[in-house]
VOGU-3710 file (C-alpha; in Angstrom, 3 decimals, decimal comma):
1> mlfrensdyi> 14,753/41,718/5,943  13,960/39,265/8,751  11,983/36,946/6,646  13,249/36,315/3,149  11,373/33,173/2,167  8,225/31,158/2,839  9,905/28,606/5,139  11,219/31,778/7,315  7,587/33,064/7,764  6,380/29,550/8,440
11> ffnnrfavsi> 9,076/28,939/11,328  8,308/32,225/12,890  4,404/31,681/12,810  4,712/28,306/14,439  7,187/29,358/17,006  4,675/32,094/17,733  1,771/29,664/18,093  3,709/27,264/20,229  4,637/30,149/22,489  1,067/31,442/22,712
21> ytyqlqalae> 0,149/27,986/23,898  3,194/27,465/26,370  2,373/30,748/28,169  -1,387/30,219/27,941  -1,892/33,486/26,303  -4,956/34,422/24,203  -3,960/35,642/20,763  -6,220/37,743/18,813  -4,581/38,948/15,626  -1,147/38,431/14,038
31> ttmsthfhsi> 0,568/39,614/10,804  4,162/39,053/9,655  5,603/41,146/7,217  9,172/40,795/5,577  10,760/43,232/7,936  8,662/42,981/11,187  5,573/41,480/12,765  2,446/42,609/14,821  0,492/40,483/17,235  -2,300/41,385/19,621
41> veavdekavd> -2,504/39,018/22,763  -4,470/39,117/25,988  -2,580/38,329/29,140  -3,547/38,320/32,838  0,139/38,075/33,883  2,646/40,585/31,994  5,466/38,319/32,845  3,947/35,781/30,347  4,049/38,444/27,540  7,942/38,799/28,611
51> dlilklhkay> 8,412/35,142/28,434  6,809/34,891/24,838  9,058/37,767/23,639  12,114/36,257/24,986  11,448/32,623/23,655  10,318/34,011/20,189  13,425/36,217/20,079  15,748/33,185/21,053  14,314/30,796/18,552  14,074/33,170/15,410
61> alyysakygy> 17,788/34,213/16,306  19,093/30,868/16,349  16,997/29,806/13,340  18,460/32,654/11,350  22,089/32,214/12,518  21,835/28,620/11,466  20,212/29,197/8,187  22,231/32,463/7,092  25,368/32,329/8,883  24,643/35,437/10,258
71> sigdsfkisk> 23,532/36,912/13,897  20,715/39,082/13,826  21,351/40,659/17,073  19,971/44,162/17,502  18,232/43,773/14,052  15,600/41,870/15,385  13,792/43,703/18,333  10,396/42,774/19,947  8,589/45,476/21,823  5,299/45,456/23,586
81> leisgmesim> 2,341/48,164/23,756  -0,422/47,895/26,510  -3,739/48,564/25,203  -7,220/48,637/26,809  -10,686/49,348/25,982  -12,772/48,254/23,253  -12,262/51,042/20,894  -8,502/50,905/21,216  -8,449/47,158/20,838  -10,553/47,344/17,774
91> nelryvmknq> -8,212/50,005/16,369  -5,223/47,828/17,062  -7,035/44,630/15,463  -7,740/46,749/12,322  -4,102/47,877/12,098  -2,653/44,422/12,639  -5,023/42,851/9,991  -4,533/45,374/7,447  -0,973/45,939/7,680  -0,298/44,132/4,409
101> vhhyvttypl> -2,450/47,026/2,649  -0,641/49,530/4,752  2,595/48,458/3,485  1,559/48,045/-0,172  1,936/44,440/-0,172  -1,365/43,765/-1,362  -4,801/45,540/-2,193  -7,042/42,993/-0,278  -6,111/41,940/3,223  -7,635/38,462/3,153
111> aypyssvsyl> -5,275/37,596/0,217  -2,319/37,415/2,242  -1,197/34,159/3,447  0,857/35,321/6,760  -1,955/37,021/8,551  -4,775/35,524/10,873  -7,326/37,912/9,218  -8,239/35,175/6,546  -9,339/32,893/9,159  -11,991/34,633/11,349
121> fidslmppvf> -14,991/34,282/9,171  -13,735/31,605/6,918  -16,716/29,496/7,479  -18,851/32,369/6,210  -16,461/33,886/3,362  -15,512/30,512/1,654  -17,661/28,251/-0,427  -17,904/24,458/1,182  -15,779/23,364/-1,849  -12,910/25,694/-1,027
131> idalnarttk> -13,345/24,775/2,862  -13,272/21,032/1,629  -9,892/21,828/-0,486  -8,397/23,440/2,647  -9,595/20,494/4,999  -7,751/18,093/2,404  -4,695/19,956/2,963  -4,414/19,849/6,518  -3,259/17,321/9,324  -3,892/17,073/13,044
141> icelslrqkk> -0,734/17,282/15,185  -1,918/13,969/16,683  -1,619/12,348/13,205  1,987/13,435/12,819  4,937/10,844/13,596  7,044/12,033/16,331  9,932/13,248/14,236  7,468/15,276/12,307  5,886/16,658/15,326  9,471/17,616/16,775
151> rlvgldevpd> 10,552/19,231/13,557  7,463/21,407/13,847  7,288/22,378/17,444  10,417/21,080/18,942  9,962/19,703/22,578  6,908/21,647/23,373  3,420/20,538/24,087  0,776/21,670/21,825  -2,882/20,409/21,602  -3,603/17,269/19,340
161> nwlvldnkmi> -6,100/18,862/17,429  -4,330/21,718/16,184  -4,351/21,784/12,207  -1,271/22,008/10,064  -1,142/22,803/6,293  0,985/20,573/3,986  3,411/23,309/3,729  4,090/22,833/7,490  2,328/25,800/8,826  0,208/25,682/11,824
171> lpssyintvr> -3,313/27,213/10,847  -3,863/30,499/12,641  -7,457/29,195/13,263  -5,844/26,725/15,842  -4,379/29,085/18,192  -6,003/32,645/17,408  -9,102/33,245/19,555  -11,423/33,806/16,482  -14,453/33,643/18,935  -13,410/36,446/20,727
181> vrnfwknnvk> -12,248/38,602/17,656  -15,353/37,928/16,081  -17,384/39,088/19,109  -15,826/42,863/18,521  -17,752/42,720/15,336  -20,769/41,091/17,096  -20,276/37,998/14,967  -21,547/39,929/11,832  -19,480/39,023/8,930  -20,884/41,965/6,586
191> sfmfdinknq> -19,841/44,297/9,124  -16,495/42,759/9,754  -15,743/42,871/5,742  -16,943/46,472/5,337  -14,649/47,607/8,113  -11,467/45,553/6,932  -11,710/46,618/3,389  -12,718/50,390/3,544  -10,395/53,036/2,480  -6,858/52,583/4,105
201> vdarkeiiqa> -5,183/55,384/5,915  -1,307/55,305/6,027  1,105/56,412/8,866  0,573/60,220/7,741  -3,288/59,938/7,998  -3,464/60,074/4,042  -5,990/57,822/2,301  -4,527/55,253/0,043  -6,559/54,755/-2,928  -6,905/51,395/-4,556
211> dnldiriagy> -5,307/52,618/-8,015  -2,393/53,730/-6,167  -2,055/50,539/-4,354  -2,130/48,615/-7,553  0,988/50,619/-8,884  2,961/50,257/-5,649  2,337/46,538/-5,474  3,154/45,833/-9,089  6,400/43,966/-9,834  8,438/41,636/-7,640
221> sdidvcriid> 7,590/40,672/-4,104  10,083/40,994/-1,389  10,286/37,139/-1,636  11,140/37,272/-5,396  13,694/39,872/-4,738  15,357/37,774/-1,956  15,352/34,646/-4,210  17,304/36,745/-6,830  19,720/37,733/-4,442  20,051/34,416/-2,748
231> dfsaqagrks> 20,533/32,694/-5,928  23,188/35,148/-6,911  25,034/34,480/-3,360  24,899/30,846/-3,841  26,577/31,079/-7,308  29,087/33,583/-5,865  30,030/30,758/-3,341  28,559/32,661/-0,291  26,485/30,942/2,336  24,102/34,147/2,179
241> fhflnnhern> 23,957/37,674/0,977  25,523/38,886/4,077  28,887/37,486/3,079  29,135/39,393/-0,253  32,083/41,472/-1,034  31,555/45,125/-2,130  32,204/44,149/-5,737  29,425/41,306/-5,593  27,154/43,638/-3,633  27,383/46,380/-6,406
251> sivrilkqka> 26,811/43,777/-9,047  23,636/42,240/-7,550  22,336/46,037/-7,002  22,872/46,616/-10,752  21,120/43,322/-11,860  18,194/44,244/-9,455  18,047/47,734/-10,966  18,076/46,442/-14,662  14,855/44,111/-13,457  13,415/47,505/-12,316
261> vndeqirrcl> 13,340/46,513/-8,663  12,715/49,555/-6,648  15,461/51,198/-4,420  13,485/50,617/-1,230  13,082/47,025/-1,906  16,856/46,624/-2,766  17,612/48,370/0,534  15,426/45,927/2,487  16,469/42,857/0,787  20,270/43,365/0,765
271> wletagk> 20,306/45,298/4,300  21,636/48,539/2,973  21,200/52,078/4,481  21,172/53,288/0,973  20,467/51,002/-2,103  23,208/51,099/-4,366  25,767/51,778/-2,082
//
């Protein structure tokens, strides 16, 4: 799993935002999952996309290595796919913004914090009291101290009016071209909500029913499982789970199974080919 806790998601989100601005790309959508991420960007110059990929890869590889003491190497791959035409773009927008449902993380796309989908029609979907509460939790980049800004975006320049949440995540509404994306739905929030919440289709073209989703997402989230593993690793005197020996690894697998964590989650969170081995 590439993103093990909230701070990992936030760091990657921020580096994506900074890179988008650095290379003057138009970001239309993004969703970051525990094992991968999806984004849609518009570019005139393909080299700018290649530069963004290189910058993102380098930044997160260095971050992960420093934090977990392990080089992710080939485990962290970023590939690109060229798309064109309104219908194709809309299909990809739906796929990216509903990816958290596709992978059974949530039953409702807008409930997922690490996706741009929640910010497209936020002014129409949230009551004013909630927007006020969100605004109370945000700070403009220009209001941060130089030290805070450097920790957030490094030496890169970003617009002063970008907003940062109190958890240090740059709001997607700061760098996603929401006007452009809303236009795909003719700026109609009802049309967008119908489209984004209608029956989901998985990779095998099978409809995922809501009751099945409820069953699949019950229990621990990936972040919860990783927290259990990382706490165990710390108690074992290891910098991270990457350095557990076979006996310790088998012990944490048994603990997770006793907690009814499913094999797929164990495999993801411990980077195992087969859970329990």
